[in-house]
C-alpha positions in Angstrom: 18.7 -17.1 -14.7 21.0 -15.3 -12.2 22.5 -16.1 -8.7 23.2 -12.3 -8.5 20.1 -10.4 -9.5 19.9 -6.7 -9.4 16.3 -5.3 -9.1 16.8 -1.7 -8.2 13.3 -1.3 -7.4 11.9 1.3 -4.6 8.9 0.7 -2.7 7.3 3.0 -0.1 5.6 1.3 3.1 3.5 3.4 5.3 4.5 2.7 8.7 2.0 3.8 11.6 2.9 3.6 15.2 0.0 0.9 16.0 1.7 -1.6 13.3 4.4 -4.3 14.0 8.0 -2.9 14.0 9.6 -5.7 12.0 10.0 -5.6 8.1 9.6 -9.2 6.8 11.5 -9.9 3.5 11.1 -13.2 1.5 13.2 -14.1 -1.6 11.4 -16.6 -4.0 12.5 -18.4 -7.2 10.3 -19.2 -10.0 10.7 -22.2 -12.4 7.5 -21.6 -14.3 4.1 -19.8 -13.7 3.0 -22.6 -11.3 6.2 -23.7 -9.3 7.8 -21.5 -6.9 10.6 -22.3 -4.3 11.5 -20.0 -1.2 15.3 -19.0 -1.3 15.3 -17.4 2.1 13.8 -14.8 4.5 15.3 -12.0 6.5 13.9 -9.4 9.0 14.6 -5.8 9.7 13.7 -4.2 13.0 12.4 -0.8 11.9 12.7 0.7 15.5 16.5 0.1 15.5 17.2 2.2 12.4 18.1 5.9 12.7 15.6 8.3 11.4 15.7 10.7 8.4 19.0 9.0 6.9 19.4 6.2 4.3 20.6 3.1 5.9 22.7 0.7 3.7 22.0 -3.1 5.1 23.5 -6.3 3.9 21.0 -8.8 5.2 22.2 -12.7 5.4 19.3 -14.9 4.4 18.1 -17.0 7.3 18.9 -20.9 6.8 19.9 -20.3 3.2 23.0 -19.2 1.5 23.1 -15.6 0.2 22.3 -12.1 1.3 20.3 -9.2 0.2 21.6 -5.6 -0.4 19.0 -3.0 0.6 18.8 0.7 1.3 16.2 1.7 3.7 15.2 5.1 4.9 12.8 5.8 7.8 11.3 9.0 7.5 8.0 11.1 8.9 5.0 10.1 6.9 3.4 13.0 5.2 0.3 13.3 3.0 -0.7 9.6 3.9 -3.9 8.8 6.1 -6.5 6.4 6.9 -9.7 7.6 8.7 -13.4 6.9 9.3 -15.8 8.6 7.2 -17.3 10.6 9.9 -13.8 12.2 10.6 -12.9 12.7 6.9 -9.9 15.0 6.2 -10.8 17.9 4.0 -14.4 18.0 5.6 -13.7 21.4 7.0 -14.5 24.2 4.3 -11.6 26.3 5.7 -9.2 23.4 5.2 -10.4 23.0 1.8 -9.8 26.6 1.1 -6.3 26.3 2.2 -5.7 23.4 0.1 -7.2 25.3 -3.0 -4.7 28.2 -2.2 -1.6 25.8 -1.9 -2.2 24.2 -5.4 -3.5 27.3 -7.2 -1.7 28.2 -10.5 0.1 31.0 -8.9 1.7 28.4 -6.7 2.5 25.7 -9.1 6.3 25.9 -9.2 6.9 26.7 -5.6 7.4 22.9 -4.8 7.9 20.9 -8.1 7.4 17.5 -6.2 4.5 18.5 -4.5 2.0 17.7 -7.2 -1.0 17.3 -5.0 -2.8 14.3 -3.3 -5.6 12.1 -3.9 -8.5 11.3 -1.4 -10.8 8.2 -1.8 -13.7 7.2 0.1 -14.1 3.4 0.0 -17.9 3.0 1.0 -19.0 -0.5 0.1 -19.2 -3.3 -2.3 -22.3 -4.9 -3.7 -23.0 -8.5 -4.7 -19.7 -9.9 -4.4 -18.6 -13.4 -5.4 -18.9 -16.1 -2.6 -15.6 -17.4 -2.0 -16.2 -19.6 1.2 -18.4 -23.0 1.0 -20.8 -21.1 3.5 -21.8 -19.1 0.5 -20.1 -15.9 1.8 -16.9 -14.1 1.7 -14.5 -12.2 4.1 -13.8 -9.1 1.8 -11.2 -6.4 2.2 -10.3 -3.8 -0.2 -6.6 -2.8 -1.3 -5.7 0.4 -2.8 -2.5 0.9 -4.7 -1.1 4.2 -6.2 2.4 3.8 -7.6 4.2 1.9 -5.1 1.8 3.2 -2.2 -0.5 0.7 -0.7 -3.1 1.1 1.9 -6.1 -1.2 2.8 -9.3 -1.7 4.6 -10.2 -3.9 7.3 -12.1 -7.3 6.8 -15.8 -7.5 6.9 -16.5 -11.1 7.7 -19.3 -13.3 6.2 -20.6 -10.6 4.0 -21.2 -10.1 0.2 -22.2 -6.4 0.6 -19.4 -5.2 2.9 -19.4 -1.6 4.1 -16.0 -0.1 4.9 -16.7 3.6 5.1 -13.1 4.5 5.1 -11.2 7.5 3.8 -7.6 7.2 2.3 -5.4 9.9 1.4 -2.4 9.4 -0.9 0.2 12.0 -2.0 0.5 12.0 -5.7 4.2 11.7 -7.2 3.2 11.1 -10.9 0.2 12.4 -12.5 0.0 9.6 -14.9 -0.2 7.1 -12.2 -3.3 4.7 -12.0 -5.3 4.0 -8.8 -5.8 0.3 -8.3 -8.5 -1.0 -6.3 -8.5 -4.7 -5.7 -11.1 -6.7 -3.5 -9.8 -10.0 -1.9 -11.3 -12.7 0.5 -9.5 -13.0 3.5 -8.5 -16.8 4.0 -6.8 -17.4 7.2 -3.3 -18.4 6.7 -3.5 -18.9 3.1 -3.1 -16.1 0.3 -6.3 -14.2 -0.2 -8.6 -15.0 -3.0 -9.3 -12.4 -5.8 -12.6 -11.2 -6.0 -12.5 -8.1 -8.4 -10.5 -5.2 -9.5 -10.9 -1.5 -10.7 -8.3 0.7 -12.4 -8.7 4.4 -12.4 -6.0 6.6 -14.3 -5.5 9.9 -12.3 -6.0 11.8 -15.4 -9.5 10.7 -15.7 -10.5 12.1 -12.3 
């Protein structure tokens, strides 16, 4: 019920050099749970923004009235990675020794914000639901920790996909939960939900 909403939400996106350079933003209006209307879109060229500083942008919505006020900061990505199982980070014993030293009790207060990191190996799924008429699915897996999100590739026409990927997240809040969701890729349509697991960090 507002024409001037204030969200004050922060989101972290992991920008890798092999990804596209445009940040696409859409504003939607909800009448109820079933009806939604697009109020406008805007785009930000990430490569045009100065590094290591907060950029205040007022972005007019394309073909619609109104604008968005955003703060966008582009900074070097630390502590986040996606790799194959065969080149898993922390696989080297000497590297594990360095990590153990870094997070030992003696160094607990050296950097209060550096809580640690979480490494997740996504191996496979078994007996997924068939979402296509062919009796198969095109599954991919999305991992979310706080406002961080990473995802696997899609394995097509398979109910028992194997991803064999390793994801590393920096931990910002020890009370966060890891959400692992499996979706079925559906072309240009929104993906279909196939299942979800929620794991509190404190249970690990």
